[in-house]
C-alpha positions, 0 to 999 in steps of 0.5 A, a space after each residue: 920799288 925794289 922787291 925781294 922775293 924768296 920762293 920756296 916750292 914744296 910738295 907735301 901731302 899732295 899740296 903745293 906750298 908757295 911761300 914768298 916774302 915781298 915789300 909789295 902788298 898782295 891783295 890776294 894774300 893775308 900776312 898772318 902773325 903766328 906765335 909759337 910755344 917757344 916764344 918766337 913770332 913769325 909770319 906766313 902768307 895765306 890765301 883767304 880761301 885756304 883751309 886751316 890745314 893748308 896753313 899747317 902745311 905752310 908752317 911745316 914747310 917753313 918751320 918743320 913742325 909736323 902737321 899732326 902736332 899743330 894746334 892753331 888758335 884764333 880768338 881763343 878757338 881751335 881752328 879745325 882743318 876744314 875751317 876756311 881762313 876768311 870764314 873764321 874771321 882771320 884777316 891780314 895782320 891777324 894773330 894766330 897762336 900755335 901750340 904743339 902736341 907732345 909726341 906720345 912715348 
């Protein structure tokens, strides 16, 4: 099986973000589907033991949306920064809704 890997390493707010895409399934990562307010869908890899804040860091690194402006919803509930991904019921293939707070003028 031929796999294509894209490796992105960023250091943001003390976090090391590693994002990659592959044709090989990884049992230690969930591939979650994210729908943004502009009508775009994208996917991100996240570890089940990670916190929601880490997912925000990954989204910022990949899409440029500032962490402080992100609201993440799963099953109609806003994810808090210290919510653990697996503890709120997110699984491989889950859909997460991303909303963006408007900057105050």
